[in-house]
N, C-alpha and C positions, 0 to 999 in steps of 0.2 A: 296284752296283745299289742296295744298301741306303743308301748315302750319297746317291744321287740321290732315293730315296724320302724320306729325311729332309729333303733340301734342298727338295723340293716341299712337304712339310708345313710347314716353317718359312716359306718364301717366300709361301705362301698367306695367312699372317697379315699380311704387309706389303700392306695394301690400304686403299682409302678409297672411300666411296660417292659416286655422282653423284646429285644431287637428282631427276633426271627419269627414272631408270631403275632397275630392280632389280639391274642389273649393277654390278660394282665394278671400279675400276682396281686391278690387282694385280701383284705381282712374280712371281707363279706362272708366267706365260708365259715369263719369263726363265729360270726353272729348267727348264721343260719343253723349251725350245730347247736349253739347255746339255746336258740329258740326251740329247737326240737327237744332238747333235754329238759326244758322247764315247762313246756306247754304240751297239751294233748295233741294227737295227730290231726284232729279236725281244726283246732286252734292254730297249729303250725301251718296247715294248708291255707287257711284264711289269711294269716299274717303274710305269708309269701305272696299270695294272690294280690293282696292290697298293695304290697311293695311293687309288684309287677305292674299293676294298674296305674299307680302313681308315675312310674317311669314311662310307661307306654303313653300316658296322657301328656307327657312333656316335662314333668318335673325331673330335674337332674339328679336322680337317685341311683342310677345304674353305675356300674364300676367306672371309676375315673370321673364321675360327675357327668356322665352322658345320659341321654334321654331319647325318647321317641319310640314309636311302634316299630320303626325300621330296625332297631337294635335286636328285636326278637327274630327278625328275618335275616340278620347278618351272620357272619362267620362265628360269632360267639353267642348267638341267640340260643343255640342248643343247650348251652350251660344254663341259661336263665330258665328255659322251659323245663329242663330236667330237674331243677330245684323243686318244682311243684310236686314231683314224684319222690325225689330222693329224701328230702327232709321230713315230710310226713311219715315216710317209711322208717326213717331213723327214730322218730318219735314213737312209732308203734312198736318197734323192735327193741327199744331201750329197756323195756320191762317196767314193772311197777315199783321196784325197789330203787334205792338211790345208790347205784354202784358205778364207781369210776371205770372199772374194767368192762362192764356191760355197755356203758355209754361209749367208751373208746372203740369197742368192737363194732357197735352199730354204726358209728361214724366211718370207721375205716373199711368195713366190709360191705356196707350198704350205701351210705351217703356219697362217699368219694367215687366208687365205681359207677354209680348211676349218673352222677354229675359228669364224669369223664365220658361216658357213652353218649350223652347228649351233645357235649362239646365236640367230640370226635365226629359224630354224624354230621353236625352242621358245618364243620370245617371241610369235611370231605365233599359234601354236597355243594356248598356255596363257593368254596375256593377251587373246586374240581382238582383235588389232590388225592393221591393214593393213601392207603392205610399207613404205610411206614412214615410218610411225610406228615400225615395228620397226627400220628402218635407223638412225633417230635414236637409238633406245635401245640397240641391240646392236652397231652397227658404227662409225658416223661419229665419235663422241667418242673412240674407242679407237685409231684408226689412227696418229696421231703417236706416242703412247706405245709402241704395239706395235712400230713400226719402230725406235724408239730402243732398246727392250729386245732386239730382234733383233740390232741392231748390237753391243750390249754382250755378248750371248751368243755371237755369232760371234767376237768378239775373245777372250773368255775361253776359248771352245772350242778355238780354234787354239793358244792359249798352253798350255792344259792338255794337249792332245794332243801337243805338242812335249815337254812335261815327262814325260808318262806313256810 
């Protein structure tokens, strides 16, 4: 679990901004999916909670090396909060076997949509924008990359689980 927390901290730094949104493209979601694929749902929840607490306490472990409790209340805070629901659910629904297809389905059908709902809600509330504008800022530009990261995480997760 500690290695997964460290992986989340490091992968959050691998990010770049998009000019039309406060959200960033990040490798963090790859780490969160991988965490869900190799840990139990309870362990996944605790891992993400520890990462969130570290960032909230001021350690620069959030996306782009940011930190602080205020990040949870900002326009992208909904993503962070949704991670606590999304990835334990992915871990729960990945099944007991070591299946690339099942891992990918859980990530794409559970993890990504729940994360997007959190980000969509926070952008709509904090930035006071409508649904269409929030979709452009919080969902649409991220779909291809998140699917690609889910594929990578599912592949790595099945390989790691075979090894472990």
